[in-house]
N, CA, C and O atoms as a GROMACS GRO file, in nm:
protein
  344
    1MET      N    1   0.434   3.270  -4.881
    1MET     CA    2   0.533   3.254  -4.801
    1MET      C    3   0.493   3.237  -4.657
    1MET      O    4   0.544   3.145  -4.593
    2ILE      N    5   0.407   3.318  -4.602
    2ILE     CA    6   0.355   3.309  -4.471
    2ILE      C    7   0.289   3.169  -4.456
    2ILE      O    8   0.316   3.098  -4.360
    3CYS      N    9   0.210   3.134  -4.544
    3CYS     CA   10   0.126   3.022  -4.557
    3CYS      C   11   0.218   2.898  -4.536
    3CYS      O   12   0.171   2.811  -4.462
    4LYS      N   13   0.329   2.878  -4.584
    4LYS     CA   14   0.428   2.783  -4.579
    4LYS      C   15   0.484   2.774  -4.433
    4LYS      O   16   0.487   2.666  -4.374
    5TRP      N   17   0.528   2.891  -4.377
    5TRP     CA   18   0.581   2.884  -4.243
    5TRP      C   19   0.470   2.855  -4.138
    5TRP      O   20   0.496   2.799  -4.031
    6LEU      N   21   0.347   2.894  -4.171
    6LEU     CA   22   0.230   2.860  -4.093
    6LEU      C   23   0.208   2.713  -4.081
    6LEU      O   24   0.185   2.658  -3.973
    7LYS      N   25   0.218   2.645  -4.208
    7LYS     CA   26   0.200   2.502  -4.216
    7LYS      C   27   0.315   2.425  -4.134
    7LYS      O   28   0.286   2.322  -4.073
    8VAL      N   29   0.432   2.472  -4.135
    8VAL     CA   30   0.548   2.424  -4.062
    8VAL      C   31   0.526   2.419  -3.930
    8VAL      O   32   0.542   2.318  -3.862
    9ALA      N   33   0.483   2.546  -3.882
    9ALA     CA   34   0.457   2.568  -3.730
    9ALA      C   35   0.344   2.476  -3.689
    9ALA      O   36   0.354   2.410  -3.586
   10VAL      N   37   0.237   2.469  -3.766
   10VAL     CA   38   0.130   2.380  -3.714
   10VAL      C   39   0.161   2.232  -3.703
   10VAL      O   40   0.128   2.164  -3.606
   11CYS      N   41   0.230   2.183  -3.816
   11CYS     CA   42   0.285   2.056  -3.812
   11CYS      C   43   0.387   2.020  -3.699
   11CYS      O   44   0.396   1.908  -3.648
   12GLY      N   45   0.460   2.126  -3.667
   12GLY     CA   46   0.556   2.105  -3.555
   12GLY      C   47   0.474   2.098  -3.414
   12GLY      O   48   0.507   2.024  -3.321
   13MET      N   49   0.372   2.181  -3.412
   13MET     CA   50   0.307   2.169  -3.280
   13MET      C   51   0.236   2.045  -3.262
   13MET      O   52   0.235   1.985  -3.154
   14ALA      N   53   0.172   2.002  -3.375
   14ALA     CA   54   0.092   1.874  -3.378
   14ALA      C   55   0.195   1.750  -3.336
   14ALA      O   56   0.154   1.659  -3.264
   15ALA      N   57   0.310   1.754  -3.380
   15ALA     CA   58   0.404   1.655  -3.356
   15ALA      C   59   0.450   1.658  -3.214
   15ALA      O   60   0.475   1.553  -3.155
   16MET      N   61   0.460   1.766  -3.161
   16MET     CA   62   0.490   1.788  -3.008
   16MET      C   63   0.391   1.730  -2.930
   16MET      O   64   0.414   1.655  -2.835
   17GLY      N   65   0.264   1.769  -2.975
   17GLY     CA   66   0.140   1.716  -2.903
   17GLY      C   67   0.131   1.581  -2.908
   17GLY      O   68   0.095   1.522  -2.806
   18LEU      N   69   0.159   1.514  -3.018
   18LEU     CA   70   0.156   1.368  -3.030
   18LEU      C   71   0.263   1.295  -2.945
   18LEU      O   72   0.239   1.186  -2.895
   19ALA      N   73   0.384   1.360  -2.930
   19ALA     CA   74   0.486   1.310  -2.845
   19ALA      C   75   0.452   1.312  -2.706
   19ALA      O   76   0.472   1.219  -2.628
   20TRP      N   77   0.395   1.434  -2.675
   20TRP     CA   78   0.351   1.456  -2.524
   20TRP      C   79   0.239   1.358  -2.487
   20TRP      O   80   0.236   1.314  -2.372
   21ALA      N   81   0.149   1.322  -2.574
   21ALA     CA   82   0.032   1.236  -2.550
   21ALA      C   83   0.104   1.099  -2.522
   21ALA      O   84   0.082   1.039  -2.417
   22ALA      N   85   0.187   1.053  -2.613
   22ALA     CA   86   0.262   0.928  -2.597
   22ALA      C   87   0.324   0.925  -2.481
   22ALA      O   88   0.306   0.819  -2.420
   23ASP      N   89   0.404   1.019  -2.417
   23ASP     CA   90   0.472   1.017  -2.298
   23ASP      C   91   0.366   1.000  -2.170
   23ASP      O   92   0.386   0.928  -2.072
   24GLY      N   93   0.267   1.071  -2.189
   24GLY     CA   94   0.171   1.061  -2.079
   24GLY      C   95   0.102   0.920  -2.078
   24GLY      O   96   0.067   0.871  -1.970
   25ALA      N   97   0.083   0.858  -2.189
   25ALA     CA   98   0.022   0.734  -2.183
   25ALA      C   99   0.124   0.631  -2.124
   25ALA      O  100   0.087   0.538  -2.051
   26ARG      N  101   0.246   0.650  -2.157
   26ARG     CA  102   0.344   0.552  -2.100
   26ARG      C  103   0.357   0.577  -1.942
   26ARG      O  104   0.372   0.480  -1.867
   27ALA      N  105   0.352   0.701  -1.894
   27ALA     CA  106   0.363   0.718  -1.752
   27ALA      C  107   0.245   0.651  -1.680
   27ALA      O  108   0.265   0.614  -1.564
   28THR      N  109   0.123   0.632  -1.738
   28THR     CA  110   0.022   0.583  -1.657
   28THR      C  111   0.011   0.426  -1.665
   28THR      O  112  -0.079   0.364  -1.608
   29GLU      N  113   0.100   0.372  -1.731
   29GLU     CA  114   0.081   0.220  -1.740
   29GLU      C  115   0.138   0.176  -1.604
   29GLU      O  116   0.222   0.243  -1.544
   30PRO      N  117   0.087   0.060  -1.559
   30PRO     CA  118   0.136   0.008  -1.428
   30PRO      C  119   0.279  -0.059  -1.465
   30PRO      O  120   0.319  -0.089  -1.578
   31SER      N  121   0.342  -0.074  -1.347
   31SER     CA  122   0.478  -0.118  -1.346
   31SER      C  123   0.483  -0.275  -1.377
   31SER      O  124   0.394  -0.341  -1.323
   32PRO      N  125   0.564  -0.334  -1.447
   32PRO     CA  126   0.556  -0.480  -1.472
   32PRO      C  127   0.613  -0.555  -1.358
   32PRO      O  128   0.588  -0.675  -1.345
   33ARG      N  129   0.693  -0.487  -1.268
   33ARG     CA  130   0.770  -0.563  -1.176
   33ARG      C  131   0.700  -0.612  -1.066
   33ARG      O  132   0.625  -0.537  -1.004
   34PRO      N  133   0.717  -0.736  -1.033
   34PRO     CA  134   0.623  -0.789  -0.915
   34PRO      C  135   0.663  -0.739  -0.793
   34PRO      O  136   0.777  -0.694  -0.781
   35VAL      N  137   0.578  -0.740  -0.691
   35VAL     CA  138   0.598  -0.687  -0.552
   35VAL      C  139   0.682  -0.790  -0.487
   35VAL      O  140   0.657  -0.910  -0.495
   36SER      N  141   0.786  -0.736  -0.420
   36SER     CA  142   0.884  -0.809  -0.350
   36SER      C  143   0.828  -0.894  -0.235
   36SER      O  144   0.717  -0.866  -0.189
   37ALA      N  145   0.897  -0.989  -0.190
   37ALA     CA  146   0.846  -1.075  -0.083
   37ALA      C  147   0.836  -0.993   0.037
   37ALA      O  148   0.732  -0.998   0.102
   38LYS      N  149   0.933  -0.917   0.074
   38LYS     CA  150   0.926  -0.821   0.188
   38LYS      C  151   0.811  -0.744   0.182
   38LYS      O  152   0.737  -0.743   0.280
   39ARG      N  153   0.781  -0.675   0.076
   39ARG     CA  154   0.658  -0.590   0.069
   39ARG      C  155   0.540  -0.666   0.087
   39ARG      O  156   0.455  -0.626   0.167
   40GLN      N  157   0.521  -0.786   0.014
   40GLN     CA  158   0.407  -0.873   0.046
   40GLN      C  159   0.387  -0.891   0.199
   40GLN      O  160   0.276  -0.878   0.251
   41MET      N  161   0.504  -0.924   0.271
   41MET     CA  162   0.494  -0.953   0.404
   41MET      C  163   0.446  -0.834   0.488
   41MET      O  164   0.362  -0.851   0.576
   42VAL      N  165   0.495  -0.725   0.463
   42VAL     CA  166   0.454  -0.603   0.528
   42VAL      C  167   0.307  -0.573   0.501
   42VAL      O  168   0.234  -0.540   0.594
   43MET      N  169   0.262  -0.582   0.380
   43MET     CA  170   0.119  -0.555   0.338
   43MET      C  171   0.023  -0.656   0.425
   43MET      O  172  -0.073  -0.617   0.492
   44CYS      N  173   0.062  -0.781   0.414
   44CYS     CA  174  -0.015  -0.888   0.491
   44CYS      C  175  -0.024  -0.851   0.634
   44CYS      O  176  -0.133  -0.851   0.690
   45MET      N  177   0.088  -0.818   0.697
   45MET     CA  178   0.090  -0.797   0.852
   45MET      C  179   0.011  -0.675   0.883
   45MET      O  180  -0.063  -0.671   0.981
   46THR      N  181   0.028  -0.560   0.787
   46THR     CA  182  -0.052  -0.440   0.814
   46THR      C  183  -0.199  -0.468   0.814
   46THR      O  184  -0.268  -0.424   0.906
   47LYS      N  185  -0.256  -0.544   0.709
   47LYS     CA  186  -0.382  -0.572   0.689
   47LYS      C  187  -0.441  -0.659   0.815
   47LYS      O  188  -0.544  -0.624   0.874
   48ARG      N  189  -0.366  -0.773   0.850
   48ARG     CA  190  -0.411  -0.847   0.958
   48ARG      C  191  -0.414  -0.783   1.091
   48ARG      O  192  -0.506  -0.802   1.171
   49MET      N  193  -0.311  -0.703   1.115
   49MET     CA  194  -0.317  -0.631   1.256
   49MET      C  195  -0.423  -0.523   1.250
   49MET      O  196  -0.480  -0.491   1.354
   50SER      N  197  -0.449  -0.468   1.143
   50SER     CA  198  -0.562  -0.358   1.148
   50SER      C  199  -0.694  -0.419   1.142
   50SER      O  200  -0.789  -0.356   1.190
   51ASP      N  201  -0.714  -0.541   1.088
   51ASP     CA  202  -0.830  -0.608   1.100
   51ASP      C  203  -0.875  -0.654   1.245
   51ASP      O  204  -0.989  -0.647   1.291
   52SER      N  205  -0.759  -0.704   1.308
   52SER     CA  206  -0.781  -0.758   1.452
   52SER      C  207  -0.690  -0.686   1.558
   52SER      O  208  -0.570  -0.710   1.570
   53LYS      N  209  -0.755  -0.603   1.627
   53LYS     CA  210  -0.665  -0.524   1.734
   53LYS      C  211  -0.602  -0.603   1.833
   53LYS      O  212  -0.505  -0.562   1.896
   54THR      N  213  -0.662  -0.733   1.853
   54THR     CA  214  -0.601  -0.822   1.947
   54THR      C  215  -0.487  -0.924   1.888
   54THR      O  216  -0.433  -1.007   1.960
   55LEU      N  217  -0.461  -0.913   1.769
   55LEU     CA  218  -0.360  -0.998   1.712
   55LEU      C  219  -0.233  -0.933   1.734
   55LEU      O  220  -0.214  -0.815   1.704
   56SER      N  221  -0.140  -1.012   1.791
   56SER     CA  222   0.006  -0.953   1.808
   56SER      C  223   0.088  -0.934   1.689
   56SER      O  224   0.042  -0.972   1.581
   57TYR      N  225   0.198  -0.883   1.695
   57TYR     CA  226   0.289  -0.866   1.586
   57TYR      C  227   0.337  -0.998   1.549
   57TYR      O  228   0.332  -1.032   1.430
   58ASN      N  229   0.386  -1.082   1.648
   58ASN     CA  230   0.446  -1.207   1.620
   58ASN      C  231   0.340  -1.305   1.577
   58ASN      O  232   0.372  -1.398   1.502
   59ASP      N  233   0.225  -1.293   1.616
   59ASP     CA  234   0.118  -1.386   1.554
   59ASP      C  235   0.089  -1.347   1.403
   59ASP      O  236   0.076  -1.432   1.315
   60ALA      N  237   0.082  -1.232   1.383
   60ALA     CA  238   0.062  -1.171   1.237
   60ALA      C  239   0.194  -1.212   1.157
   60ALA      O  240   0.182  -1.257   1.043
   61ALA      N  241   0.300  -1.198   1.208
   61ALA     CA  242   0.419  -1.243   1.120
   61ALA      C  243   0.419  -1.386   1.089
   61ALA      O  244   0.450  -1.429   0.977
   62LYS      N  245   0.377  -1.474   1.204
   62LYS     CA  246   0.370  -1.615   1.172
   62LYS      C  247   0.260  -1.662   1.062
   62LYS      O  248   0.278  -1.751   0.979
   63LEU      N  249   0.152  -1.589   1.077
   63LEU     CA  250   0.033  -1.629   0.975
   63LEU      C  251   0.070  -1.587   0.846
   63LEU      O  252   0.040  -1.653   0.747
   64CYS      N  253   0.137  -1.475   0.840
   64CYS     CA  254   0.163  -1.413   0.707
   64CYS      C  255   0.283  -1.500   0.648
   64CYS      O  256   0.280  -1.527   0.528
   65LYS      N  257   0.378  -1.541   0.722
   65LYS     CA  258   0.478  -1.627   0.674
   65LYS      C  259   0.431  -1.764   0.610
   65LYS      O  260   0.484  -1.815   0.512
   66GLU      N  261   0.321  -1.818   0.682
   66GLU     CA  262   0.276  -1.936   0.632
   66GLU      C  263   0.184  -1.922   0.520
   66GLU      O  264   0.174  -2.014   0.440
   67GLN      N  265   0.114  -1.812   0.506
   67GLN     CA  266   0.032  -1.765   0.384
   67GLN      C  267   0.129  -1.760   0.261
   67GLN      O  268   0.110  -1.821   0.156
   68LEU      N  269   0.240  -1.676   0.289
   68LEU     CA  270   0.318  -1.656   0.166
   68LEU      C  271   0.401  -1.784   0.125
   68LEU      O  272   0.425  -1.804   0.006
   69GLN      N  273   0.442  -1.866   0.217
   69GLN     CA  274   0.499  -1.999   0.183
   69GLN      C  275   0.401  -2.085   0.106
   69GLN      O  276   0.438  -2.146   0.006
   70ALA      N  277   0.273  -2.089   0.153
   70ALA     CA  278   0.186  -2.155   0.079
   70ALA      C  279   0.152  -2.098  -0.072
   70ALA      O  280   0.130  -2.174  -0.166
   71GLN      N  281   0.151  -1.972  -0.080
   71GLN     CA  282   0.141  -1.905  -0.211
   71GLN      C  283   0.254  -1.948  -0.297
   71GLN      O  284   0.231  -1.994  -0.409
   72ARG      N  285   0.384  -1.937  -0.250
   72ARG     CA  286   0.506  -1.980  -0.326
   72ARG      C  287   0.498  -2.123  -0.374
   72ARG      O  288   0.524  -2.161  -0.488
   73ALA      N  289   0.456  -2.203  -0.266
   73ALA     CA  290   0.439  -2.360  -0.304
   73ALA      C  291   0.349  -2.380  -0.423
   73ALA      O  292   0.379  -2.452  -0.518
   74THR      N  293   0.239  -2.315  -0.413
   74THR     CA  294   0.138  -2.314  -0.513
   74THR      C  295   0.185  -2.270  -0.653
   74THR      O  296   0.158  -2.332  -0.756
   75LEU      N  297   0.256  -2.157  -0.648
   75LEU     CA  298   0.307  -2.090  -0.757
   75LEU      C  299   0.427  -2.182  -0.829
   75LEU      O  300   0.434  -2.196  -0.951
   76THR      N  301   0.508  -2.236  -0.744
   76THR     CA  302   0.617  -2.327  -0.785
   76THR      C  303   0.561  -2.453  -0.859
   76THR      O  304   0.610  -2.499  -0.962
   77THR      N  305   0.457  -2.500  -0.796
   77THR     CA  306   0.400  -2.641  -0.849
   77THR      C  307   0.345  -2.605  -0.979
   77THR      O  308   0.366  -2.678  -1.075
   78SER      N  309   0.266  -2.484  -0.991
   78SER     CA  310   0.207  -2.457  -1.114
   78SER      C  311   0.293  -2.425  -1.228
   78SER      O  312   0.259  -2.448  -1.344
   79VAL      N  313   0.407  -2.373  -1.193
   79VAL     CA  314   0.504  -2.343  -1.295
   79VAL      C  315   0.575  -2.464  -1.332
   79VAL      O  316   0.602  -2.481  -1.451
   80LEU      N  317   0.608  -2.550  -1.247
   80LEU     CA  318   0.676  -2.666  -1.273
   80LEU      C  319   0.597  -2.772  -1.350
   80LEU      O  320   0.651  -2.859  -1.418
   81ALA      N  321   0.452  -2.757  -1.334
   81ALA     CA  322   0.372  -2.856  -1.399
   81ALA      C  323   0.359  -2.819  -1.548
   81ALA      O  324   0.324  -2.906  -1.627
   82ARG      N  325   0.383  -2.706  -1.586
   82ARG     CA  326   0.377  -2.661  -1.734
   82ARG      C  327   0.494  -2.723  -1.799
   82ARG      O  328   0.607  -2.727  -1.750
   83PRO      N  329   0.452  -2.781  -1.935
   83PRO     CA  330   0.551  -2.838  -2.011
   83PRO      C  331   0.646  -2.727  -2.069
   83PRO      O  332   0.603  -2.617  -2.102
   84MET      N  333   0.772  -2.761  -2.077
   84MET     CA  334   0.873  -2.667  -2.135
   84MET      C  335   0.847  -2.657  -2.292
   84MET      O  336   0.819  -2.755  -2.361
   85ALA      N  337   0.859  -2.535  -2.339
   85ALA     CA  338   0.837  -2.509  -2.467
   85ALA      C  339   0.983  -2.551  -2.539
   85ALA      O  340   1.093  -2.532  -2.488
   86PRO      N  341   0.959  -2.609  -2.665
   86PRO     CA  342   1.101  -2.647  -2.736
   86PRO      C  343   1.173  -2.529  -2.790
   86PRO      O  344   1.282  -2.543  -2.846
   0.00000   0.00000   0.00000
């Protein structure tokens, strides 16, 4: 009788451990959401202004806007160049 309850307890703990491990694995996966345009702009400006102490805020904003627009144009043309799947 004790052996039966021991088996149930061990199986239950094993199941809880597997569920906990699966939750931990899901929590470490990167988020599939892309970075927003505003966040890209902030990251670009922060990097440019930290690299060059003489670069003004307005100059960094202008350079980053141009860079992001060029990236968007490249992305748009590459997406449009692909044939549509039937």
